[in-house]
C-alpha positions in Angstrom: 182.3 36.8 205.8 185.9 38.0 205.4 186.2 36.5 202.0 183.1 38.4 200.7 183.8 41.7 202.5 187.3 42.2 201.4 186.8 42.5 197.6 183.7 44.6 198.1 185.5 47.0 200.3 188.2 47.6 197.7 185.9 48.0 194.7 185.3 51.8 195.0 189.1 52.3 195.3 189.7 50.4 192.1 186.8 52.1 190.4 188.3 55.4 191.3 191.6 54.5 189.5 190.0 54.6 186.1 191.5 57.6 184.3 189.2 60.6 183.6 189.8 62.9 180.7 187.0 65.4 181.3 189.1 67.8 183.4 191.0 69.1 180.4 188.0 70.9 179.1 187.2 72.8 182.4 188.2 76.3 181.2 185.8 76.0 178.2 182.9 75.0 180.4 183.0 78.1 182.6 179.9 79.9 181.1 177.5 77.0 181.1 178.8 75.6 184.5 177.7 78.8 186.1 174.3 78.5 184.6 174.1 74.9 185.8 175.2 75.6 189.4 173.0 78.6 189.8 169.9 76.8 188.6 170.4 73.4 190.1 169.6 74.7 193.5 166.0 75.1 192.5 165.4 71.4 191.8 166.9 68.0 191.1 166.8 68.4 187.3 170.5 67.7 187.2 169.9 64.1 188.4 167.6 63.2 185.6 168.5 59.8 184.1 169.8 60.0 180.6 168.3 58.0 177.7 170.9 55.3 177.5 169.4 53.8 174.4 171.2 56.6 172.6 174.6 55.5 173.9 176.3 53.7 171.0 179.3 51.5 172.2 182.7 52.2 170.7 184.1 49.0 169.2 187.1 47.6 171.1 189.2 45.1 169.2 190.5 42.0 171.0 194.3 41.6 171.3 195.5 39.5 168.4 198.4 37.1 168.0 200.7 40.0 167.1 201.1 40.8 170.8 204.9 40.7 171.6 204.6 38.8 174.9 202.1 37.6 177.5 203.5 38.8 180.8 200.5 37.4 182.8 201.1 33.9 181.4 204.8 34.1 182.3 204.0 35.1 185.8 201.3 32.5 186.4 200.1 30.1 183.7 198.0 30.3 180.5 194.3 30.8 181.1 191.8 28.0 180.7 189.2 29.8 178.5 186.5 27.3 179.6 186.9 28.1 183.2 187.2 31.8 182.4 183.8 31.7 180.6 182.1 30.0 183.6 183.4 32.6 186.0 182.5 35.5 183.8 178.9 34.3 183.6 178.9 34.0 187.4 180.1 37.6 187.6 177.3 38.7 185.4 174.6 37.1 187.5 175.7 38.5 190.8 173.2 41.1 192.2 176.0 43.0 194.0 177.8 43.5 190.7 174.6 44.8 189.0 174.0 47.2 191.9 177.6 48.5 191.8 177.2 48.9 188.0 174.0 51.0 188.5 175.8 53.2 191.0 178.5 53.9 188.3 175.9 54.9 185.6 175.3 51.4 184.1 171.6 50.7 183.9 170.4 47.3 182.9 170.8 48.0 179.2 174.3 49.4 179.4 175.4 46.7 182.0 174.3 44.0 179.6 176.0 45.6 176.5 179.2 46.3 178.5 179.3 42.7 179.8 178.9 41.2 176.3 181.7 43.3 175.1 183.9 42.6 178.1 183.4 38.8 177.8 184.0 38.9 174.0 187.2 40.9 174.6 188.6 38.4 177.1 187.6 35.3 175.2 188.8 36.4 171.8 192.1 38.1 173.0 195.2 36.0 172.7 196.5 37.8 175.8 195.2 40.4 178.3 196.9 42.8 180.6 199.0 41.3 183.3 196.9 42.4 186.3 193.7 41.1 184.7 195.4 37.8 183.8 196.5 37.3 187.4 193.0 38.0 188.7 191.4 35.6 186.3 194.0 33.0 187.1 193.4 33.3 190.8 189.6 33.1 190.3 189.9 30.0 188.2 192.4 28.3 190.5 190.2 29.1 193.5 187.0 27.7 192.0 185.4 25.5 194.6 188.2 25.9 197.2 188.1 27.7 200.5 191.1 30.0 200.1 191.5 33.7 199.6 193.3 33.9 196.2 190.5 35.5 194.2 186.8 36.0 193.8 184.7 36.9 190.7 183.8 40.3 192.4 187.5 41.3 191.9 186.7 41.6 188.1 184.5 44.6 188.7 187.2 47.3 188.4 188.4 45.8 185.1 184.8 45.5 183.9 184.1 49.1 184.8 187.3 50.3 183.0 186.2 48.4 179.9 182.6 49.8 180.1 184.0 53.3 180.2 186.2 52.6 177.2 183.2 51.5 175.1 180.9 54.1 176.7 183.1 57.1 177.1 180.2 59.3 178.1 180.1 57.4 181.5 183.4 59.0 182.5 182.3 62.6 181.7 178.6 62.6 182.4 178.8 65.6 184.8 180.6 67.6 182.1 178.1 66.6 179.5 175.2 67.7 181.7 176.9 71.1 182.2 177.4 71.6 178.5 173.7 70.7 177.7 172.2 72.8 180.5 169.9 75.2 178.7 168.2 76.7 181.7 169.7 80.2 181.5 169.8 81.3 177.8 170.1 85.0 178.6 173.6 84.3 179.9 174.7 83.2 176.5 174.7 86.9 175.3 176.9 88.9 177.6 177.0 91.9 175.1 173.3 92.3 175.3 173.3 91.9 179.1 175.9 94.7 179.4 173.4 97.3 178.2 169.9 98.3 179.3 167.5 97.7 176.4 164.1 99.2 175.9 161.6 96.6 174.7 158.5 97.8 172.8 155.8 95.2 171.8 153.6 96.2 168.9 150.6 93.9 169.2 147.8 93.5 166.8 146.2 91.4 164.0 147.1 91.3 160.4 146.6 94.7 158.6 146.7 96.8 161.8 149.8 98.9 161.0 151.9 97.5 163.9 154.9 96.7 161.7 154.5 100.1 159.9 155.0 102.0 163.2 158.0 99.9 164.1 159.6 100.4 160.7 159.1 104.2 160.9 161.2 104.2 164.1 163.8 101.9 162.3 164.1 104.5 159.5 164.5 107.4 161.8 167.3 105.8 163.8 171.0 106.3 163.2 171.5 102.6 162.8 169.1 99.7 162.8 168.4 96.1 162.0 165.2 94.5 160.7 164.8 90.7 161.4 162.0 89.0 159.4 160.9 85.4 158.8 161.1 85.5 155.0 163.5 86.7 152.3 160.5 88.6 150.7 160.0 90.6 153.9 163.6 91.4 154.2 163.8 92.4 150.6 160.7 94.7 151.0 162.3 96.6 153.9 165.6 96.8 152.0 163.8 98.5 149.1 161.7 100.8 151.3 164.7 102.0 153.3 166.8 102.8 150.2 163.8 104.4 148.5 163.5 106.7 151.6 167.2 107.6 151.3 168.2 105.5 154.3 171.1 103.3 153.1 170.3 99.7 154.0 172.0 96.4 153.2 170.2 93.1 152.5 171.5 90.0 154.3 169.9 86.6 153.7 171.3 83.1 153.9 171.9 83.1 150.1 172.5 86.8 149.3 174.4 89.9 150.4 173.4 93.2 148.7 175.2 96.4 149.8 173.6 99.8 149.5 177.1 101.4 149.0 178.9 100.7 145.8 182.2 100.2 147.6 180.6 97.3 149.6 181.0 99.3 152.9 178.5 98.1 155.5 175.5 100.5 155.7 174.2 101.5 159.2 170.9 99.8 158.5 170.4 96.1 157.7 167.4 94.1 156.6 167.9 90.4 157.1 166.2 87.1 157.6 166.1 86.4 161.3 168.6 83.5 161.3 171.3 85.9 159.9 171.1 88.7 162.5 174.3 89.5 164.4 174.3 89.5 168.2 177.6 91.2 168.4 177.0 94.4 166.4 175.5 97.4 168.3 172.4 99.2 166.8 170.2 102.0 168.0 167.0 100.2 166.9 166.1 96.6 166.1 162.8 95.3 164.7 161.8 91.6 165.3 158.8 90.8 163.1 156.3 88.0 163.6 157.4 87.3 167.2 154.7 84.6 167.6 157.0 82.3 165.5 159.2 82.0 168.6 157.0 78.9 169.3 157.7 77.4 165.9 158.9 73.7 166.4 161.7 74.1 163.8 162.7 77.8 163.6 161.6 79.2 167.0 165.2 79.2 168.2 166.0 82.1 165.8 163.4 84.4 167.4 164.7 83.5 170.9 168.2 84.3 169.9 167.3 87.6 168.4 165.1 88.6 171.4 167.7 87.7 174.0 170.8 88.6 172.1 170.4 91.7 169.9 172.6 94.6 171.1 170.2 97.5 170.5 169.0 100.3 172.6 165.4 99.8 171.5 164.0 96.4 170.5 160.7 96.7 168.6 158.8 93.4 168.6 155.9 92.9 166.2 153.3 90.2 166.3 150.2 88.6 167.8 149.0 89.7 171.3 149.2 86.0 172.2 153.0 86.4 172.6 152.9 89.3 175.1 152.9 87.3 178.3 155.8 85.1 177.1 157.9 88.0 175.9 157.3 89.8 179.2 158.4 86.8 181.2 161.5 86.3 179.1 162.4 90.0 179.6 161.8 89.7 183.3 164.7 87.2 183.5 166.9 89.7 181.8 165.8 92.6 184.0 164.2 94.5 181.2 160.6 95.9 181.1 158.2 95.6 178.1 156.1 98.5 176.8 153.0 97.2 175.0 151.3 99.1 172.2 148.1 97.6 171.0 146.7 98.1 167.4 143.3 97.4 165.9 142.6 96.3 162.3 142.5 99.3 160.0 139.7 97.9 157.7 136.7 95.7 158.7 136.8 91.9 158.0 133.5 90.1 157.6 132.8 86.4 157.7 130.1 85.7 155.1 127.0 83.6 155.9 127.3 81.6 152.7 129.9 79.4 151.0 131.1 79.8 147.4 130.0 76.2 146.5 130.9 76.7 142.8 133.7 78.4 140.9 131.0 80.0 138.8 130.4 82.4 141.7 134.0 83.8 141.7 134.4 87.6 141.6 137.4 89.8 140.8 139.7 90.1 143.9 138.9 86.5 145.1 141.7 84.4 146.5 141.2 80.6 146.9 143.5 79.2 149.6 144.5 75.5 149.3 146.8 73.5 151.6 148.3 71.2 149.0 150.0 71.7 145.6 147.6 69.2 144.0 144.6 71.3 145.0 146.4 74.3 143.5 146.7 72.5 140.2 143.1 71.2 140.2 141.5 74.5 141.2 143.6 76.7 138.7 142.7 74.4 135.8 139.0 74.5 136.6 139.1 78.3 136.9 140.8 78.7 133.5 138.3 76.2 132.0 135.7 78.7 132.8 137.5 81.4 130.8 139.0 83.2 133.8 142.7 83.9 134.2 144.3 83.3 137.6 147.6 83.9 139.4 149.2 81.0 141.3 151.4 81.3 144.5 152.7 78.4 146.6 155.6 77.9 148.9 158.1 76.2 146.7 158.0 78.8 144.0 161.1 81.1 143.8 160.6 84.5 145.5 160.9 86.3 142.1 158.1 84.2 140.7 155.9 84.9 143.7 156.4 88.6 143.3 155.6 88.5 139.6 152.4 86.5 140.3 151.5 89.0 143.0 152.2 91.9 140.7 150.1 90.3 138.0 147.1 89.9 140.4 147.4 93.4 141.9 147.7 95.1 138.5 144.2 96.7 137.8 144.9 96.7 134.0 145.8 93.0 134.0 142.9 90.6 133.1 144.1 88.3 135.9 141.6 88.9 138.8 141.6 85.6 140.6 144.4 84.2 142.9 144.9 80.6 143.8 147.4 80.2 146.7 148.6 78.2 149.6 149.1 79.8 153.1 152.3 81.2 151.7 150.3 84.4 151.2 150.0 84.7 155.0 153.0 86.9 155.2 155.6 88.5 152.9 153.4 89.6 150.0 151.2 92.7 149.7 148.1 91.6 147.8 144.9 93.4 146.8 142.4 90.7 147.9 138.7 91.4 148.4 137.6 87.9 149.5 139.5 84.9 151.0 137.9 81.5 150.2 139.2 78.5 152.1 139.1 75.5 149.8 139.6 73.4 152.9 140.2 74.0 156.6 142.4 71.0 157.1 146.1 71.3 156.8 149.0 68.8 157.3 151.4 70.0 160.0 154.6 68.8 161.8 154.4 68.8 165.5 157.2 69.4 168.0 158.2 65.7 167.9 158.6 65.9 164.1 155.4 63.8 163.5 153.1 64.6 160.6 149.5 65.4 161.6 146.4 66.3 159.6 144.2 68.6 161.5 142.0 71.7 161.2 143.9 75.0 160.9 144.5 76.9 164.2 142.8 80.2 165.0 146.2 81.9 164.6 146.6 80.4 161.1 143.0 81.2 160.1 143.3 84.9 161.2 146.7 85.3 159.5 145.3 84.1 156.2 141.9 85.7 156.4 143.5 89.0 157.4 145.0 89.3 154.0 141.6 90.4 152.6 140.8 94.1 152.5 144.4 95.4 152.9 144.6 99.0 154.1 145.4 101.3 151.1 144.1 98.9 148.5 141.1 99.3 146.3 139.0 97.1 148.6 137.9 99.0 151.7 136.8 95.9 153.6 137.7 92.2 153.5 135.5 89.1 153.3 136.2 85.5 154.2 134.2 82.3 153.5 134.7 78.7 152.5 134.3 76.7 149.3 132.1 74.1 150.9 129.0 74.8 153.0 129.7 72.3 155.8 133.2 73.9 156.3 131.8 77.4 156.9 130.3 76.6 160.3 133.7 75.2 161.5 135.6 78.2 160.1 133.3 80.5 162.1 134.0 78.5 165.2 137.8 78.6 164.6 137.8 82.4 164.0 135.6 83.1 167.1 138.0 81.2 169.4 140.7 83.2 171.2 144.3 82.7 169.9 146.1 80.3 172.2 148.8 82.1 174.1 152.4 81.4 173.2 153.8 79.3 176.1 157.4 78.6 175.3 160.4 79.8 173.2 162.5 77.5 171.0 166.2 76.7 171.7 168.8 74.9 169.5 172.2 73.5 170.4 175.0 75.9 169.3 178.0 74.8 167.3 180.2 75.6 170.3 178.1 73.3 172.5 178.3 70.4 170.0 182.0 71.0 169.6 182.5 70.6 173.4 180.3 67.4 173.3 182.5 66.0 170.5 185.6 66.7 172.6 184.3 64.3 175.2 182.8 61.8 172.7 185.3 61.9 169.8 184.0 58.6 168.3 180.3 59.5 168.3 178.5 60.5 165.1 177.1 64.0 164.8 173.6 62.6 164.8 174.3 60.6 167.9 175.9 63.7 169.6 172.8 65.7 168.9 170.6 62.9 170.3 172.6 62.7 173.5 172.7 66.4 173.9 168.9 66.7 173.7 168.5 63.7 176.0 170.6 65.4 178.7 169.5 68.9 178.0 167.6 70.7 180.8 165.2 73.6 180.1 162.9 75.5 182.3 159.2 76.1 181.6 159.8 79.1 179.4 161.7 77.1 176.7 161.7 74.0 174.6 164.3 72.3 172.4 163.4 72.7 168.7 162.8 69.7 166.5 166.1 68.5 165.1 164.9 65.8 162.7 166.0 67.7 159.5 169.5 68.2 161.1 169.8 64.5 162.0 168.6 63.5 158.5 171.4 65.4 156.9 173.9 64.3 159.5 173.1 60.6 158.8 173.2 61.3 155.1 176.7 62.7 155.0 178.1 60.7 158.0 180.3 58.5 155.7 182.0 61.5 154.2 185.2 62.6 156.0 184.6 66.2 157.2 185.8 68.1 160.2 183.1 68.7 162.8 182.6 72.5 162.1 182.1 71.8 158.3 179.9 68.9 159.0 177.7 71.0 161.3 177.4 73.7 158.6 176.3 71.3 156.0 173.7 69.8 158.4 172.2 73.3 159.0 171.7 73.9 155.2 168.1 75.1 154.5 166.7 72.4 152.2 163.5 70.3 151.9 164.5 66.7 152.7 161.5 65.5 150.6 163.3 66.7 147.4 165.6 63.8 146.4 167.4 65.9 143.7 168.4 68.6 146.3 169.4 66.0 148.9 171.6 64.2 146.3 173.2 67.5 145.3 174.1 68.3 148.9 175.7 64.9 149.2 177.8 65.5 146.1 178.7 69.0 147.4 179.9 67.4 150.7 181.9 64.7 148.9 183.6 67.2 146.6 184.3 69.5 149.5 185.9 66.7 151.5 188.4 66.1 148.6 189.2 69.8 148.8 188.1 70.2 145.2 186.3 73.6 144.5 182.7 73.3 143.2 182.9 75.4 140.1 180.2 76.9 137.8 181.0 74.3 135.1 180.6 71.5 137.6 177.2 72.8 138.7 176.0 73.3 135.1 176.9 69.7 134.3 175.2 68.4 137.4 171.9 70.4 136.8 172.2 70.0 132.9 172.0 73.8 132.5 170.7 75.4 130.3 167.2 74.2 130.9 164.1 74.5 128.6 160.7 75.7 129.6 158.6 73.0 131.3 156.3 70.9 129.2 154.4 69.3 132.1 154.0 69.6 135.9 156.8 67.1 136.5 159.3 69.3 134.7 158.1 72.4 136.5 158.6 70.7 139.9 162.1 69.7 138.7 162.9 73.3 137.8 161.8 74.4 141.3 164.2 71.8 142.7 167.1 73.1 140.5 166.3 76.6 141.8 166.7 75.2 145.3 170.0 73.7 144.3 171.2 77.1 143.2 170.0 78.6 146.5 172.0 75.8 148.3 175.1 76.7 146.4 174.8 80.4 147.2 174.1 79.6 150.9 177.3 77.5 151.1 179.3 80.1 149.1 178.9 82.6 152.0 180.3 80.0 154.4 183.0 78.4 152.3 183.9 81.1 149.7 187.0 79.4 148.5 185.2 76.1 147.8 182.1 77.6 146.2 183.8 80.4 144.2 181.3 81.2 141.5 178.4 82.7 143.4 178.1 85.6 140.9 177.7 83.3 137.9 175.2 81.1 139.8 173.1 84.1 140.8 172.9 85.1 137.1 171.6 81.7 135.9 169.3 81.6 138.8 167.6 84.8 137.6 167.3 83.2 134.2 165.8 80.1 135.8 163.3 82.3 137.7 162.1 83.6 134.3 161.7 80.1 132.9 159.7 79.0 136.0 157.5 82.1 135.6 156.7 81.1 132.1 155.7 77.6 133.4 153.5 79.0 136.1 151.7 81.3 133.7 151.0 78.2 131.5 150.2 76.0 134.5 146.8 74.9 133.1 148.4 73.7 129.9 151.1 71.8 131.9 148.4 70.1 134.1 146.4 69.1 131.0 149.6 67.6 129.4 150.5 65.8 132.6 147.0 64.2 133.0 146.7 63.2 129.4 150.2 61.6 129.5 149.5 59.8 132.8 146.0 58.4 131.9 144.7 59.1 128.4 141.6 57.1 129.0 140.8 58.4 132.5 141.1 62.0 131.5 137.9 61.9 129.4 135.8 60.4 132.3 135.6 63.7 134.2 134.8 66.8 132.3 136.8 70.0 132.8 133.5 71.7 133.9 132.7 69.3 136.7 132.0 71.0 140.1 135.1 71.5 142.3 136.5 68.3 143.8 136.2 68.4 147.6 139.5 68.2 149.4 140.0 64.6 150.4 140.1 65.5 154.1 138.1 62.8 155.8 139.2 59.8 153.6 142.9 60.8 154.1 142.5 61.2 157.8 141.0 57.7 158.2 143.5 56.2 155.9 146.4 57.6 157.9 144.8 56.6 161.2 144.0 53.0 160.3 146.7 52.4 157.7 144.1 51.8 155.0 145.9 51.7 151.7 144.0 49.2 149.6 140.9 50.2 147.6 138.8 47.9 149.8 140.0 49.6 153.0 139.5 53.0 151.5 136.0 52.1 150.5 135.2 51.0 154.1 136.6 54.3 155.4 134.6 56.3 152.9 131.4 54.4 153.8 131.9 55.1 157.5 132.5 58.8 156.9 129.7 59.0 154.4 127.2 58.0 157.0 128.5 60.7 159.3 128.3 63.3 156.6 125.1 62.1 155.0 122.9 64.5 156.9 124.9 67.6 155.9 125.1 66.5 152.3 121.6 65.3 151.7 120.1 68.7 150.8 123.1 69.6 148.7 123.0 66.3 146.7 119.3 66.5 146.0 119.6 70.1 144.8 122.4 69.2 142.4 121.3 65.8 141.3 119.1 66.9 138.4 121.7 69.4 137.2 124.4 66.7 137.3 122.3 64.3 135.3 121.7 66.9 132.6 125.2 68.3 132.4 127.3 65.2 133.0 125.3 62.2 131.9 126.8 58.9 132.9 129.8 60.5 134.5 127.8 62.2 137.2 128.3 59.5 139.9 132.1 59.6 139.4 132.1 63.4 139.5 130.0 63.5 142.7 132.3 61.0 144.4 135.3 62.9 143.3 133.8 66.2 144.5 132.9 64.7 147.9 136.4 63.2 148.4 135.1 59.6 148.4 137.0 58.7 145.2 140.4 59.6 143.8 141.6 59.6 140.2 143.7 56.5 140.9 140.7 54.6 142.3 138.6 55.8 139.3 141.2 54.4 136.9 141.4 51.1 138.8 137.6 50.8 138.8 137.5 51.5 135.1 140.1 48.8 134.4 138.3 46.2 136.5 135.0 47.0 134.9 136.5 46.5 131.4 138.1 43.2 132.5 134.8 42.0 133.9 133.0 43.1 130.7 135.4 41.2 128.5 135.1 38.0 130.7 131.3 38.2 130.7 130.9 39.1 134.4 128.8 42.2 135.2 128.8 42.3 139.0 125.3 42.5 140.7 123.3 42.4 137.5 125.3 39.8 135.8 122.6 37.0 135.9 120.0 39.1 134.3 122.4 40.3 131.7 123.4 36.8 130.9 119.8 35.8 130.4 119.1 38.7 128.1 122.2 38.1 126.1 121.4 34.4 125.7 117.9 35.2 124.4 119.3 37.6 121.9 121.8 35.0 120.7 119.0 32.5 120.4 117.0 34.9 118.2 120.0 35.5 116.0 120.5 31.8 115.5 116.9 31.3 114.5 
């Protein structure tokens, strides 16, 4: 008993001898420490176990032959590595050791990883520290003997010291928990807490005048700030303010425009919400589209503005669904909320019939699609009918969007039809009479960063449908319907449902918090720091941590480039679409050049983008021009954060305007580009389906089943289409019978392909493959189901010819 008790009694003392380095950062932790201590009393959230799968071990090199002397061997004798290995394995298997490891933060995963590293370090080192050498020697000498020289349990302090060297977070877990405690965000903004703010919530649907009333107060104030979700909205307020003789600056991520010629800051600012200052005092602040506080990616910006703006009056505009959350958030700051409700200024009617054919289009119609391919398809079919249409989608430059909107709104312009994505939901003033949903299914990204394909929400449907019948336009009421008859019933259900209340506000780690994390974990990558931060973060029921997948994607992409932490963080917050390879590659080159301390000049950028660029000849070239425009945006965004390294912002802005004009030309000729692209891709397949065939149905059902079951082959897609066809047969029976005769007359042999395309059961790629297979079978004399009869007929004919 003495033999076993003695080493166990001294283990905590040895474990306590391991040096801690967390105390040095204590002064920097004061703000968040207060938040943690004040909130931990309400529950045991601080004891939540971390996700140790995120803990990446720091490599620890064994001691090589270059060691000057082996003091342990001189004091005792050289170690027998065979005996050492046996005793190390005994140490690993002891339950008492595993229990002590768990008490010191080593769960089964970390314990195993730490032991493997500890054993490798000892076995591969030519020498170890004198105290460890002596303990190992005593254990090996004492093996099988009844003396008290050593026991394998005596290795635990050395093992724990090694574990904390390869997992430094174990030694500062309390500090890391304090840094990542996000339970009291209002305390992050002491300037805002130092004043008593008046919160006014302007609640109402689209086209109710709620933002108008807030802006009127903004214009009448001595100083003010407008915070909007889009550059277009900020630009609109900037123009309105200066037109009303209220000097106003424009501040976006890529642009600074001063109202005063001498670049003095004006008392009013219109900005994108991420760019608002929480240190500058204002009389009035306007936060537009407050419901976006729940956005999985950008919600943190609305939370920051709501809690942190230093303004005597905060005017919040948005859906009534956000009233309860804003009221609760303001309760935590000791501020009351005054709610002003607004009703829609013009009536909005849901029609009892679907459009069903593009032949039924009227002036002022807007067809809303949720994919760029549908935009291309619909616009081509409209212009094939002799109608001119404007096109607006998300990746178009703001200038092109405005020009297309201006073209559609102009009563003297022959363009009376608009084809757009949900990008028209905010930021553009459009004279729309009727909104037509081409589909009610939209791909979305959930809070976990996963892609989902689901019906649009009530909030999204109301936001888009509400664009019809804008107050002050030539249309005194708005109408909304669908392209397809069976979608109309579901759209009515969606619009009749109440908007789901906004339950939580987004949060995001600040650069200061990540910097403090990096102080404790200097060898961790930025992506790993973010993962550990989110794993340890604690939020109450009013908040959630925003999706950080885009941030981590960029962090991993530039990890190999030597940058200081602050610069690396800035590059990772750059606003870009990670699905655009050209833009991502450019960011990588920017970071590499930046790390060499070589300025990114205008000439360098022109060489990289091959400027000047010609007008696009097909859709692929148009998409590339949009990507180049995004690259110019990225350069301008970085130029305001690293002015000395991105010095030619003025020149880049000039060529970006020229590129905007080139893209406008391409969008105006989009039908010609589509025709060129299709003929280049499949000359034979293009003739199969006429330009006048009825509108192809959005491939909603087939795509959903394909995603769910992983069906990628034509056979699997056929099975999926067959299952869904049975489910939809009842709804489509009447429609098919009504159109069958017309299809036979107008489309001849191609009618079956056209119907399958229209119903979403067949894609152009599948059609081309079927055509190729049919031709191969025809050449080889195989005709599928009717091949036997065909063979008999052909043999008879051959016999007649021979006779």
